[in-house]
MARTI-629789 format. One record per atom (N, C-alpha, C): x, y, z; atom name; residue in one letter. Coordinates in pm, 1 decimal. Example, Ala and Ser with C-alpha at 12.3 -4.5 7.8 and 13.67 -1.06 7.14 Angstrom:
2
+----------+----------+----------+----+---+
:        u :        v :        w :  a : r :
+----------+----------+----------+----+---+
:   1319.0 :   -569.0 :    780.0 :  N : a :
:   1230.0 :   -450.0 :    780.0 : CA : a :
:   1320.0 :   -330.0 :    780.0 :  C : a :
:   1285.0 :   -225.0 :    708.0 :  N : s :
:   1367.0 :   -106.0 :    714.0 : CA : s :
:   1290.0 :      3.0 :    787.0 :  C : s :
+----------+----------+----------+----+---+
//
This chain:
170
+----------+----------+----------+----+---+
:        u :        v :        w :  a : r :
+----------+----------+----------+----+---+
:  -1108.1 :    917.5 :    766.9 :  N : m :
:   -993.1 :    994.4 :    772.9 : CA : m :
:  -1008.1 :   1115.7 :    684.8 :  C : m :
:   -975.6 :   1232.7 :    748.4 :  N : n :
:   -996.8 :   1362.7 :    690.6 : CA : n :
:   -878.1 :   1399.2 :    584.0 :  C : n :
:   -902.1 :   1490.9 :    512.6 :  N : r :
:   -785.5 :   1530.7 :    413.4 : CA : r :
:   -667.5 :   1597.9 :    473.4 :  C : r :
:   -686.3 :   1666.6 :    578.5 :  N : a :
:   -574.4 :   1723.9 :    650.4 : CA : a :
:   -482.1 :   1617.6 :    702.2 :  C : a :
:   -548.4 :   1506.9 :    769.6 :  N : t :
:   -459.1 :   1398.3 :    819.6 : CA : t :
:   -383.6 :   1336.3 :    706.4 :  C : t :
:   -446.4 :   1300.8 :    592.6 :  N : l :
:   -387.5 :   1238.4 :    483.5 : CA : l :
:   -280.9 :   1329.6 :    419.9 :  C : l :
:   -306.3 :   1464.3 :    408.7 :  N : l :
:   -192.1 :   1545.9 :    350.6 : CA : l :
:    -76.9 :   1545.9 :    451.2 :  C : l :
:    -98.4 :   1551.6 :    582.5 :  N : t :
:     11.0 :   1546.8 :    675.7 : CA : t :
:     96.1 :   1422.1 :    661.2 :  C : t :
:     13.1 :   1304.2 :    654.9 :  N : l :
:     88.6 :   1170.6 :    624.8 : CA : l :
:    174.6 :   1173.6 :    499.6 :  C : l :
:    111.5 :   1223.5 :    394.9 :  N : g :
:    179.7 :   1236.0 :    271.1 : CA : g :
:    306.2 :   1324.0 :    264.8 :  C : g :
:    300.3 :   1428.5 :    325.3 :  N : v :
:    416.8 :   1517.7 :    342.0 : CA : v :
:    529.2 :   1454.1 :    429.4 :  C : v :
:    481.4 :   1399.2 :    543.6 :  N : t :
:    582.7 :   1334.9 :    627.1 : CA : t :
:    648.0 :   1219.5 :    552.7 :  C : t :
:    579.0 :   1146.8 :    482.9 :  N : m :
:    632.8 :   1032.7 :    403.6 : CA : m :
:    732.0 :   1084.4 :    297.8 :  C : m :
:    696.0 :   1200.3 :    228.7 :  N : l :
:    773.7 :   1233.8 :    122.5 : CA : l :
:    897.8 :   1334.4 :    159.5 :  C : l :
:    885.3 :   1387.6 :    278.2 :  N : a :
:    992.8 :   1481.4 :    318.9 : CA : a :
:   1135.3 :   1424.3 :    304.8 :  C : a :
:   1155.1 :   1295.1 :    339.8 :  N : p :
:   1295.8 :   1241.5 :    323.9 : CA : p :
:   1341.2 :   1236.2 :    184.1 :  C : p :
:   1255.3 :   1239.3 :     84.7 :  N : l :
:   1296.8 :   1227.1 :    -56.2 : CA : l :
:   1383.0 :   1354.7 :    -96.6 :  C : l :
:   1348.0 :   1475.7 :    -51.2 :  N : g :
:   1432.8 :   1587.0 :    -82.1 : CA : g :
:   1572.2 :   1574.2 :    -26.1 :  C : g :
:   1583.7 :   1539.2 :     89.4 :  N : s :
:   1711.4 :   1527.6 :    156.4 : CA : s :
:   1791.6 :   1414.7 :    103.3 :  C : s :
:   1728.9 :   1301.8 :     64.3 :  N : a :
:   1800.5 :   1181.1 :      8.7 : CA : a :
:   1862.0 :   1225.4 :   -123.7 :  C : a :
:   1779.2 :   1292.4 :   -220.0 :  N : y :
:   1845.7 :   1336.7 :   -341.2 : CA : y :
:   1960.0 :   1436.2 :   -322.7 :  C : y :
:   1940.1 :   1529.1 :   -234.1 :  N : a :
:   2044.4 :   1630.1 :   -199.8 : CA : a :
:   2169.9 :   1554.6 :   -145.7 :  C : a :
:   2160.4 :   1457.0 :    -64.2 :  N : a :
:   2268.2 :   1402.0 :     -5.5 : CA : a :
:   2338.5 :   1285.5 :    -87.9 :  C : a :
:   2281.6 :   1260.0 :   -205.7 :  N : d :
:   2332.4 :   1156.1 :   -295.5 : CA : d :
:   2342.0 :   1021.4 :   -227.2 :  C : d :
:   2262.4 :    992.4 :   -134.6 :  N : d :
:   2270.6 :    861.0 :    -64.1 : CA : d :
:   2153.2 :    764.7 :    -97.7 :  C : d :
:   2127.2 :    762.9 :   -232.2 :  N : v :
:   2020.9 :    670.7 :   -283.3 : CA : v :
:   2070.1 :    566.5 :   -357.6 :  C : v :
:   2007.7 :    451.1 :   -355.4 :  N : k :
:   2042.3 :    325.3 :   -429.7 : CA : k :
:   1947.6 :    287.7 :   -516.7 :  C : k :
:   1981.7 :    207.3 :   -619.1 :  N : v :
:   1883.3 :    145.4 :   -708.1 : CA : v :
:   1822.1 :     27.0 :   -641.4 :  C : v :
:   1699.7 :      9.2 :   -654.6 :  N : v :
:   1622.6 :   -100.8 :   -592.7 : CA : v :
:   1646.4 :   -222.1 :   -686.0 :  C : v :
:   1699.9 :   -321.5 :   -628.3 :  N : e :
:   1744.3 :   -448.9 :   -701.5 : CA : e :
:   1622.2 :   -520.5 :   -756.9 :  C : e :
:   1522.7 :   -537.0 :   -679.4 :  N : k :
:   1403.3 :   -608.9 :   -726.1 : CA : k :
:   1283.8 :   -507.2 :   -710.5 :  C : k :
:   1257.7 :   -419.1 :   -812.0 :  N : p :
:   1170.3 :   -310.4 :   -798.1 : CA : p :
:   1021.3 :   -354.7 :   -806.5 :  C : p :
:    982.2 :   -462.2 :   -856.1 :  N : i :
:    847.0 :   -490.3 :   -890.3 : CA : i :
:    793.1 :   -586.4 :   -768.7 :  C : i :
:    680.9 :   -549.6 :   -710.0 :  N : r :
:    618.4 :   -623.1 :   -605.9 : CA : r :
:    478.5 :   -671.5 :   -654.3 :  C : r :
:    440.0 :   -795.6 :   -639.4 :  N : v :
:    306.0 :   -843.6 :   -670.4 : CA : v :
:    258.7 :   -921.1 :   -546.3 :  C : v :
:    136.3 :   -891.0 :   -502.5 :  N : l :
:     72.0 :   -952.2 :   -384.7 : CA : l :
:    -58.1 :   -998.3 :   -417.8 :  C : l :
:   -107.5 :  -1113.2 :   -360.9 :  N : a :
:   -245.4 :  -1157.6 :   -378.1 : CA : a :
:   -296.5 :  -1194.4 :   -242.9 :  C : a :
:   -421.1 :  -1176.4 :   -209.2 :  N : g :
:   -467.6 :  -1205.8 :    -82.2 : CA : g :
:   -623.1 :  -1189.0 :    -68.5 :  C : g :
:   -666.1 :  -1151.7 :     44.9 :  N : i :
:   -798.3 :  -1129.2 :     83.8 : CA : i :
:   -819.2 :   -986.7 :    144.3 :  C : i :
:   -918.1 :   -913.3 :     99.4 :  N : f :
:   -957.8 :   -783.2 :    155.4 : CA : f :
:  -1087.0 :   -808.8 :    242.0 :  C : f :
:  -1079.5 :   -761.1 :    361.3 :  N : s :
:  -1207.7 :   -757.2 :    452.1 : CA : s :
:  -1253.3 :   -623.9 :    472.7 :  C : s :
:  -1369.2 :   -590.3 :    404.2 :  N : a :
:  -1426.4 :   -456.8 :    410.2 : CA : a :
:  -1483.9 :   -416.0 :    554.6 :  C : a :
:  -1471.6 :   -296.7 :    580.8 :  N : a :
:  -1523.6 :   -249.1 :    710.7 : CA : a :
:  -1676.4 :   -253.3 :    704.9 :  C : a :
:  -1740.8 :   -229.5 :    592.9 :  N : s :
:  -1881.6 :   -236.4 :    588.3 : CA : s :
:  -1927.1 :   -273.1 :    444.4 :  C : s :
:  -2063.0 :   -297.8 :    432.3 :  N : g :
:  -2111.7 :   -331.6 :    286.7 : CA : g :
:  -2138.4 :   -482.1 :    284.5 :  C : g :
:  -2215.1 :   -511.1 :    185.3 :  N : a :
:  -2261.8 :   -654.7 :    163.8 : CA : a :
:  -2145.3 :   -752.9 :    126.6 :  C : a :
:  -2054.4 :   -702.8 :     46.6 :  N : n :
:  -1946.2 :   -790.4 :     -0.6 : CA : n :
:  -1821.7 :   -768.7 :     74.6 :  C : n :
:  -1822.9 :   -819.4 :    204.3 :  N : k :
:  -1707.4 :   -784.5 :    294.4 : CA : k :
:  -1578.3 :   -851.5 :    266.7 :  C : k :
:  -1588.6 :   -991.8 :    225.7 :  N : q :
:  -1457.0 :  -1056.2 :    196.3 : CA : q :
:  -1452.7 :  -1057.2 :     34.8 :  C : q :
:  -1324.8 :  -1003.8 :     -1.9 :  N : r :
:  -1311.1 :   -985.8 :   -145.4 : CA : r :
:  -1174.9 :  -1039.2 :   -189.6 :  C : r :
:  -1155.4 :  -1084.8 :   -306.6 :  N : t :
:  -1021.1 :  -1117.0 :   -356.5 : CA : t :
:   -945.5 :   -984.4 :   -381.9 :  C : t :
:   -815.2 :   -987.4 :   -338.4 :  N : a :
:   -745.3 :   -868.5 :   -349.9 : CA : a :
:   -600.9 :   -895.5 :   -422.9 :  C : a :
:   -556.6 :   -802.6 :   -510.9 :  N : i :
:   -427.7 :   -814.7 :   -566.1 : CA : i :
:   -367.2 :   -675.6 :   -558.5 :  C : i :
:   -237.1 :   -673.5 :   -559.8 :  N : g :
:   -161.9 :   -556.1 :   -550.3 : CA : g :
:    -39.3 :   -553.6 :   -635.8 :  C : g :
:      3.1 :   -444.1 :   -697.9 :  N : v :
:    120.0 :   -437.0 :   -776.7 : CA : v :
:    188.8 :   -312.2 :   -731.8 :  C : v :
:    329.3 :   -320.7 :   -718.9 :  N : g :
:    403.0 :   -200.5 :   -689.4 : CA : g :
:    516.9 :   -187.3 :   -761.6 :  C : g :
:    567.8 :    -57.6 :   -783.2 :  N : y :
:    708.9 :    -35.0 :   -842.7 : CA : y :
:    784.6 :     49.3 :   -748.9 :  C : y :
:    907.1 :      3.5 :   -708.2 :  N : d :
:    986.5 :     79.5 :   -618.4 : CA : d :
:   1094.1 :    152.5 :   -697.7 :  C : d :
:   1091.2 :    287.7 :   -689.0 :  N : f :
:   1180.0 :    367.9 :   -766.8 : CA : f :
:   1304.1 :    425.6 :   -703.1 :  C : f :
:   1302.4 :    415.2 :   -563.2 :  N : m :
:   1427.5 :    461.0 :   -483.9 : CA : m :
:   1435.3 :    396.2 :   -362.7 :  C : m :
:   1567.7 :    387.5 :   -314.2 :  N : k :
:   1594.1 :    329.6 :   -172.2 : CA : k :
:   1694.7 :    407.4 :   -119.0 :  C : k :
:   1684.8 :    444.6 :      8.3 :  N : t :
:   1787.3 :    516.8 :     81.2 : CA : t :
:   1905.0 :    423.7 :    103.8 :  C : t :
:   2020.0 :    478.4 :    136.8 :  N : a :
:   2141.0 :    398.9 :    159.3 : CA : a :
:   2162.2 :    365.8 :    303.5 :  C : a :
:   2065.6 :    396.8 :    385.5 :  N : a :
:   2077.5 :    380.7 :    536.4 : CA : a :
:   2088.7 :    222.5 :    568.0 :  C : a :
:   2133.9 :    201.0 :    687.0 :  N : t :
:   2150.2 :     58.1 :    733.5 : CA : t :
:   2003.3 :    -12.5 :    724.3 :  C : t :
:   1911.8 :     55.6 :    776.8 :  N : n :
:   1774.8 :     21.7 :    775.1 : CA : n :
:   1710.9 :    109.2 :    662.7 :  C : n :
:   1699.5 :     65.4 :    538.6 :  N : p :
:   1667.8 :    155.9 :    433.2 : CA : p :
:   1513.7 :    176.3 :    430.2 :  C : p :
:   1480.1 :    294.8 :    365.7 :  N : t :
:   1343.4 :    324.5 :    326.3 : CA : t :
:   1331.1 :    318.7 :    180.2 :  C : t :
:   1221.2 :    255.7 :    130.3 :  N : v :
:   1209.9 :    233.1 :    -11.4 : CA : v :
:   1077.7 :    313.4 :    -49.5 :  C : v :
:   1088.9 :    385.3 :   -157.5 :  N : y :
:    978.5 :    478.2 :   -207.4 : CA : y :
:    925.4 :    417.5 :   -342.2 :  C : y :
:    802.8 :    421.4 :   -359.6 :  N : g :
:    744.6 :    362.3 :   -489.3 : CA : g :
:    596.8 :    413.5 :   -509.6 :  C : g :
:    543.0 :    350.1 :   -611.4 :  N : v :
:    406.3 :    355.7 :   -643.1 : CA : v :
:    327.6 :    237.6 :   -626.0 :  C : v :
:    194.2 :    234.4 :   -605.2 :  N : f :
:    120.5 :    116.5 :   -591.6 : CA : f :
:    -15.3 :    120.8 :   -661.7 :  C : f :
:    -59.9 :      4.1 :   -696.8 :  N : l :
:   -195.3 :    -13.3 :   -751.9 : CA : l :
:   -252.4 :   -135.2 :   -679.9 :  C : l :
:   -360.0 :   -108.8 :   -597.6 :  N : d :
:   -430.3 :   -203.2 :   -530.2 : CA : d :
:   -572.5 :   -221.6 :   -573.8 :  C : d :
:   -619.8 :   -354.3 :   -584.8 :  N : y :
:   -753.6 :   -377.1 :   -646.2 : CA : y :
:   -811.8 :   -501.1 :   -563.2 :  C : y :
:   -939.5 :   -490.7 :   -526.4 :  N : n :
:  -1013.2 :   -597.1 :   -472.2 : CA : n :
:  -1161.4 :   -593.0 :   -526.8 :  C : n :
:  -1210.7 :   -715.7 :   -542.9 :  N : s :
:  -1341.5 :   -725.0 :   -604.6 : CA : s :
:  -1419.2 :   -846.8 :   -560.7 :  C : s :
:  -1545.4 :   -841.5 :   -568.6 :  N : k :
:  -1635.3 :   -966.6 :   -547.4 : CA : k :
:  -1763.0 :   -931.3 :   -621.9 :  C : k :
:  -1819.2 :  -1050.0 :   -690.2 :  N : k :
:  -1943.8 :  -1038.3 :   -763.1 : CA : k :
:  -2044.6 :  -1123.6 :   -686.0 :  C : k :
:  -2155.1 :  -1055.2 :   -650.2 :  N : v :
:  -2267.8 :  -1124.1 :   -583.3 : CA : v :
:  -2398.9 :  -1073.1 :   -646.3 :  C : v :
:  -2487.3 :  -1172.9 :   -683.6 :  N : a :
:  -2609.9 :  -1144.5 :   -742.6 : CA : a :
:  -2609.2 :  -1046.4 :   -865.2 :  C : a :
:  -2500.8 :  -1070.5 :   -947.5 :  N : g :
:  -2481.4 :   -987.8 :  -1061.9 : CA : g :
:  -2427.6 :   -851.7 :  -1041.7 :  C : g :
:  -2400.0 :   -811.2 :   -919.5 :  N : v :
:  -2337.5 :   -683.5 :   -897.3 : CA : v :
:  -2193.1 :   -696.5 :   -848.8 :  C : v :
:  -2101.6 :   -631.6 :   -915.4 :  N : t :
:  -1960.3 :   -636.9 :   -878.1 : CA : t :
:  -1931.3 :   -520.1 :   -789.1 :  C : t :
:  -1877.0 :   -546.1 :   -671.7 :  N : t :
:  -1817.0 :   -452.0 :   -579.2 : CA : t :
:  -1671.1 :   -437.8 :   -590.2 :  C : t :
:  -1605.3 :   -333.4 :   -614.6 :  N : s :
:  -1466.4 :   -327.6 :   -622.4 : CA : s :
:  -1407.2 :   -191.2 :   -570.8 :  C : s :
:  -1280.7 :   -201.7 :   -525.5 :  N : l :
:  -1209.9 :    -90.3 :   -474.7 : CA : l :
:  -1084.8 :    -90.7 :   -543.7 :  C : l :
:  -1037.2 :     20.2 :   -611.5 :  N : t :
:   -914.4 :     34.1 :   -676.0 : CA : t :
:   -843.3 :    158.1 :   -613.5 :  C : t :
:   -710.6 :    130.4 :   -571.7 :  N : g :
:   -638.4 :    233.3 :   -515.1 : CA : g :
:   -503.5 :    261.0 :   -595.0 :  C : g :
:   -473.5 :    382.5 :   -618.1 :  N : v :
:   -344.9 :    414.5 :   -700.7 : CA : v :
:   -273.8 :    532.7 :   -613.9 :  C : v :
:   -151.9 :    509.7 :   -587.8 :  N : g :
:    -89.4 :    621.9 :   -504.4 : CA : g :
:     64.9 :    601.0 :   -490.4 :  C : g :
:    123.4 :    674.1 :   -396.5 :  N : i :
:    265.1 :    659.9 :   -359.5 : CA : i :
:    275.1 :    595.6 :   -230.8 :  C : i :
:    396.8 :    531.8 :   -210.1 :  N : s :
:    415.2 :    467.4 :    -77.8 : CA : s :
:    555.2 :    465.8 :    -33.8 :  C : s :
:    578.0 :    443.4 :    102.0 :  N : g :
:    709.3 :    421.5 :    143.2 : CA : g :
:    715.3 :    298.8 :    238.7 :  C : g :
:    806.8 :    216.6 :    228.3 :  N : r :
:    841.4 :    102.3 :    313.4 : CA : r :
:    955.3 :    139.0 :    403.6 :  C : r :
:    938.8 :    119.9 :    529.7 :  N : f :
:   1047.9 :    152.3 :    628.2 : CA : f :
:   1096.3 :     28.4 :    687.9 :  C : f :
:   1201.2 :    -26.9 :    664.0 :  N : y :
:   1265.2 :   -154.3 :    717.8 : CA : y :
:   1307.3 :   -126.7 :    850.2 :  C : y :
:   1280.9 :   -235.5 :    940.4 :  N : l :
:   1314.2 :   -232.5 :   1076.5 : CA : l :
:   1437.4 :   -311.2 :   1108.5 :  C : l :
:   1495.8 :   -381.0 :   1007.2 :  N : e :
:   1617.3 :   -448.7 :   1027.9 : CA : e :
:   1722.4 :   -404.4 :    912.9 :  C : e :
:   1845.3 :   -443.9 :    913.6 :  N : s :
:   1945.0 :   -414.5 :    824.4 : CA : s :
:   1900.9 :   -464.7 :    685.4 :  C : s :
:   1953.5 :   -401.3 :    578.0 :  N : a :
:   1918.3 :   -449.0 :    445.9 : CA : a :
:   1991.7 :   -578.6 :    421.2 :  C : a :
:   2091.4 :   -619.1 :    497.5 :  N : n :
:   2167.0 :   -742.1 :    484.3 : CA : n :
:   2102.1 :   -861.9 :    545.2 :  C : n :
:   1998.9 :   -839.2 :    632.5 :  N : a :
:   1935.0 :   -953.6 :    710.3 : CA : a :
:   1861.9 :  -1041.2 :    622.6 :  C : a :
:   1869.4 :  -1183.4 :    646.7 :  N : a :
:   1803.2 :  -1280.0 :    566.1 : CA : a :
:   1644.4 :  -1249.7 :    555.0 :  C : a :
:   1584.6 :  -1197.1 :    669.2 :  N : g :
:   1446.0 :  -1165.3 :    671.8 : CA : g :
:   1431.7 :  -1029.4 :    737.5 :  C : g :
:   1334.2 :   -949.0 :    689.6 :  N : k :
:   1334.1 :   -812.4 :    728.4 : CA : k :
:   1181.5 :   -768.5 :    758.4 :  C : k :
:   1150.8 :   -735.8 :    879.0 :  N : p :
:   1023.3 :   -675.6 :    907.5 : CA : p :
:   1025.1 :   -531.3 :    862.9 :  C : p :
:    901.5 :   -488.5 :    811.7 :  N : y :
:    893.2 :   -345.4 :    766.6 : CA : y :
:    757.7 :   -287.5 :    806.7 :  C : y :
:    747.8 :   -155.5 :    800.4 :  N : a :
:    622.8 :    -78.8 :    811.1 : CA : a :
:    595.6 :     -6.5 :    678.4 :  C : a :
:    480.4 :     -0.9 :    645.7 :  N : t :
:    447.6 :     68.6 :    511.0 : CA : t :
:    338.8 :    168.4 :    526.2 :  C : t :
:    351.6 :    275.8 :    449.2 :  N : l :
:    252.7 :    393.5 :    452.3 : CA : l :
:    234.6 :    431.5 :    312.6 :  C : l :
:    100.7 :    452.3 :    272.1 :  N : g :
:     76.1 :    495.8 :    137.2 : CA : g :
:    -36.8 :    597.1 :    135.2 :  C : g :
:    -29.6 :    680.0 :     35.2 :  N : v :
:   -144.5 :    785.9 :     18.6 : CA : v :
:   -181.7 :    777.2 :   -130.9 :  C : v :
:   -312.8 :    778.2 :   -157.7 :  N : g :
:   -352.7 :    775.1 :   -310.7 : CA : g :
:   -500.4 :    801.7 :   -327.0 :  C : g :
:   -543.1 :    778.8 :   -436.5 :  N : s :
:   -681.5 :    796.6 :   -481.0 : CA : s :
:   -742.8 :    658.7 :   -490.2 :  C : s :
:   -865.6 :    648.2 :   -421.6 :  N : y :
:   -925.7 :    517.8 :   -411.0 : CA : y :
:  -1076.2 :    531.3 :   -480.5 :  C : y :
:  -1101.3 :    441.7 :   -567.8 :  N : t :
:  -1230.4 :    442.5 :   -635.5 : CA : t :
:  -1315.9 :    318.3 :   -597.4 :  C : t :
:  -1432.6 :    346.3 :   -542.8 :  N : l :
:  -1518.1 :    242.2 :   -508.6 : CA : l :
:  -1627.0 :    234.0 :   -612.5 :  C : l :
:  -1647.6 :    103.5 :   -660.2 :  N : k :
:  -1747.8 :     83.1 :   -768.4 : CA : k :
:  -1838.2 :    -19.1 :   -711.9 :  C : k :
:  -1973.4 :     15.7 :   -697.3 :  N : a :
:  -2074.5 :    -76.3 :   -654.6 : CA : a :
:  -2206.7 :    -29.4 :   -725.5 :  C : a :
:  -2203.3 :    -54.1 :   -853.9 :  N : g :
:  -2324.3 :      0.2 :   -946.6 : CA : g :
:  -2280.0 :    131.4 :   -993.4 :  C : g :
:  -2240.6 :    234.5 :   -907.4 :  N : t :
:  -2197.2 :    359.7 :   -941.0 : CA : t :
:  -2049.2 :    369.3 :   -907.1 :  C : t :
:  -1986.1 :    466.6 :   -952.6 :  N : s :
:  -1839.0 :    476.8 :   -914.7 : CA : s :
:  -1810.9 :    616.1 :   -841.7 :  C : s :
:  -1740.2 :    607.3 :   -731.6 :  N : q :
:  -1691.4 :    735.9 :   -655.5 : CA : q :
:  -1549.6 :    713.9 :   -620.2 :  C : q :
:  -1484.5 :    831.2 :   -621.6 :  N : s :
:  -1337.9 :    835.3 :   -573.9 : CA : s :
:  -1316.7 :    924.1 :   -461.4 :  C : s :
:  -1234.0 :    886.6 :   -376.3 :  N : k :
:  -1187.2 :    962.4 :   -256.3 : CA : k :
:  -1038.1 :    950.9 :   -236.0 :  C : k :
:   -980.8 :   1049.9 :   -166.3 :  N : i :
:   -840.0 :   1036.4 :   -123.1 : CA : i :
:   -839.1 :    942.0 :      1.0 :  C : i :
:   -744.8 :    854.1 :      5.4 :  N : g :
:   -730.6 :    758.6 :    114.2 : CA : g :
:   -585.4 :    722.8 :    148.8 :  C : g :
:   -568.4 :    647.8 :    244.4 :  N : g :
:   -437.3 :    601.9 :    277.9 : CA : g :
:   -434.6 :    464.7 :    327.0 :  C : g :
:   -308.8 :    408.1 :    337.9 :  N : k :
:   -297.0 :    270.4 :    398.7 : CA : k :
:   -168.7 :    268.1 :    484.5 :  C : k :
:   -185.4 :    191.6 :    592.3 :  N : l :
:    -80.0 :    162.9 :    677.1 : CA : l :
:    -70.6 :     20.2 :    691.3 :  C : l :
:     63.9 :    -33.1 :    704.7 :  N : g :
:     67.8 :   -174.5 :    714.9 : CA : g :
:    207.8 :   -219.6 :    778.1 :  C : g :
:    209.6 :   -354.2 :    800.4 :  N : i :
:    332.7 :   -412.1 :    839.5 : CA : i :
:    354.8 :   -535.8 :    748.5 :  C : i :
:    480.9 :   -581.3 :    745.8 :  N : g :
:    507.6 :   -693.1 :    661.1 : CA : g :
:    642.7 :   -756.2 :    695.3 :  C : g :
:    667.9 :   -868.1 :    633.1 :  N : y :
:    802.4 :   -934.7 :    652.3 : CA : y :
:    847.3 :   -988.0 :    520.5 :  C : y :
:    968.8 :   -959.9 :    494.4 :  N : e :
:   1021.7 :   -994.4 :    356.5 : CA : e :
:   1142.0 :  -1071.5 :    373.9 :  C : e :
:   1160.4 :  -1177.1 :    283.5 :  N : l :
:   1279.6 :  -1266.5 :    279.1 : CA : l :
:   1370.0 :  -1218.4 :    163.5 :  C : l :
:   1500.4 :  -1241.7 :    176.9 :  N : n :
:   1582.7 :  -1206.0 :     67.6 : CA : n :
:   1559.3 :  -1269.5 :    -69.4 :  C : n :
:   1499.7 :  -1391.5 :    -62.0 :  N : n :
:   1473.0 :  -1452.2 :   -189.7 : CA : n :
:   1352.4 :  -1387.9 :   -261.4 :  C : n :
:   1285.3 :  -1292.7 :   -211.5 :  N : g :
:   1181.3 :  -1206.6 :   -280.9 : CA : g :
:   1037.9 :  -1244.4 :   -213.8 :  C : g :
:   1016.9 :  -1348.9 :   -139.8 :  N : w :
:    881.6 :  -1378.1 :    -88.3 : CA : w :
:    851.6 :  -1278.6 :     33.9 :  C : w :
:    724.7 :  -1242.3 :     49.7 :  N : l :
:    680.7 :  -1152.5 :    148.1 : CA : l :
:    541.1 :  -1166.3 :    200.7 :  C : l :
:    510.7 :  -1124.4 :    310.7 :  N : g :
:    372.4 :  -1133.6 :    356.2 : CA : g :
:    343.4 :  -1005.5 :    419.1 :  C : g :
:    219.9 :   -949.8 :    399.3 :  N : e :
:    185.6 :   -812.2 :    440.3 : CA : e :
:     41.4 :   -800.4 :    486.0 :  C : e :
:     26.1 :   -722.6 :    592.3 :  N : l :
:   -111.3 :   -698.1 :    652.2 : CA : l :
:   -121.8 :   -547.5 :    645.0 :  C : l :
:   -224.6 :   -497.1 :    578.5 :  N : s :
:   -244.2 :   -342.2 :    570.7 : CA : s :
:   -385.3 :   -303.3 :    586.4 :  C : s :
:   -394.9 :   -187.7 :    642.6 :  N : s :
:   -539.3 :   -125.5 :    666.3 : CA : s :
:   -549.2 :    -14.3 :    578.6 :  C : s :
:   -665.9 :     -9.6 :    507.0 :  N : t :
:   -684.1 :    102.8 :    402.8 : CA : t :
:   -792.2 :    190.0 :    475.7 :  C : t :
:   -764.7 :    325.9 :    474.0 :  N : m :
:   -856.8 :    423.9 :    539.8 : CA : m :
:   -895.2 :    525.1 :    430.5 :  C : m :
:  -1026.2 :    534.9 :    403.2 :  N : i :
:  -1084.0 :    625.8 :    310.6 : CA : i :
:  -1195.4 :    695.4 :    363.3 :  C : i :
:  -1221.8 :    817.2 :    321.5 :  N : q :
:  -1339.3 :    898.2 :    360.0 : CA : q :
:  -1471.8 :    822.8 :    331.4 :  C : q :
:  -1572.3 :    832.2 :    411.4 :  N : k :
:  -1698.9 :    760.7 :    385.8 : CA : k :
:  -1759.3 :    805.0 :    250.5 :  C : k :
:  -1817.9 :    701.7 :    187.2 :  N : i :
:  -1885.0 :    719.8 :     55.2 : CA : i :
:  -2024.4 :    672.8 :     75.9 :  C : i :
:  -2119.8 :    762.9 :     67.9 :  N : g :
:  -2271.8 :    737.1 :     78.8 : CA : g :
:  -2291.7 :    689.4 :    219.5 :  C : g :
:  -2227.0 :    736.1 :    315.5 :  N : g :
:  -2248.0 :    702.0 :    454.5 : CA : g :
:  -2171.0 :    573.0 :    496.3 :  C : g :
:  -2108.5 :    505.1 :    396.3 :  N : k :
:  -2040.9 :    377.8 :    427.3 : CA : k :
:  -1891.6 :    390.4 :    421.5 :  C : k :
:  -1825.1 :    303.1 :    508.9 :  N : d :
:  -1672.1 :    307.6 :    514.6 : CA : d :
:  -1626.7 :    206.0 :    411.7 :  C : d :
:  -1571.2 :    250.3 :    303.8 :  N : p :
:  -1513.6 :    156.4 :    196.4 : CA : p :
:  -1380.2 :    104.9 :    228.2 :  C : p :
:  -1321.8 :    139.6 :    347.1 :  N : g :
:  -1182.8 :     94.3 :    382.4 : CA : g :
:  -1205.3 :    -48.0 :    443.3 :  C : g :
:  -1088.2 :   -106.9 :    478.5 :  N : g :
:  -1080.7 :   -240.1 :    537.9 : CA : g :
:   -940.7 :   -291.6 :    554.3 :  C : g :
:   -919.5 :   -418.6 :    564.4 :  N : v :
:   -800.4 :   -474.0 :    598.9 : CA : v :
:   -763.0 :   -576.6 :    493.4 :  C : v :
:   -635.8 :   -581.3 :    444.8 :  N : t :
:   -588.4 :   -671.5 :    349.1 : CA : t :
:   -470.7 :   -754.4 :    400.1 :  C : t :
:   -483.4 :   -892.6 :    377.8 :  N : f :
:   -380.7 :   -971.2 :    407.6 : CA : f :
:   -327.7 :  -1034.0 :    278.6 :  C : f :
:   -198.8 :  -1028.6 :    238.1 :  N : g :
:   -156.4 :  -1073.7 :    116.7 : CA : g :
:    -17.9 :  -1143.3 :    122.3 :  C : g :
:      9.3 :  -1227.7 :     31.9 :  N : i :
:    141.5 :  -1291.9 :     17.3 : CA : i :
:    183.4 :  -1250.1 :   -116.0 :  C : i :
:    318.1 :  -1224.8 :   -131.7 :  N : g :
:    361.5 :  -1166.2 :   -263.3 : CA : g :
:    502.5 :  -1211.1 :   -280.5 :  C : g :
:    547.9 :  -1152.6 :   -385.0 :  N : y :
:    692.6 :  -1179.7 :   -442.5 : CA : y :
:    742.8 :  -1056.1 :   -504.1 :  C : y :
:    876.3 :  -1030.7 :   -476.1 :  N : r :
:    945.5 :   -916.6 :   -537.7 : CA : r :
:   1038.2 :   -972.2 :   -646.2 :  C : r :
:   1036.9 :   -904.4 :   -759.4 :  N : f :
:   1134.9 :   -946.7 :   -863.9 : CA : f :
:   1182.1 :   -824.2 :   -944.2 :  C : f :
+----------+----------+----------+----+---+
//
């Protein structure tokens, strides 16, 4: 994924922030902390299946019937094979776009994030990347999410992949 595409995604995701603050139609997020655990399946490399964890903090929610929630995220996955640990760490901003009413017992959503991703496999390199995903969240806080991480190639290899996680909001 090139930088122009990532910049466009980031601007598109953040554009509603300005109008939301101007219109005073924002709400406090009741359960702002999200924690997920799951499996990351890398697009390439020797350590394709890795343990993954994610933590997020939601700082703003629109007052729309189908709200959008904005926050920050930290994603990490890693695996140690033959004494070498391969890991990918992502830090960035994200938006979650609910496809059902905020009052529904279960809500499907789409998510979009942009951030800095660091791949460590002996040496460490960082690139700008993004993630797209879908998920389903219950009102009691439980959620499931499937996301795809897209990052510029590092050393001719694609460090991105797909993560499936189960989590909880509190």
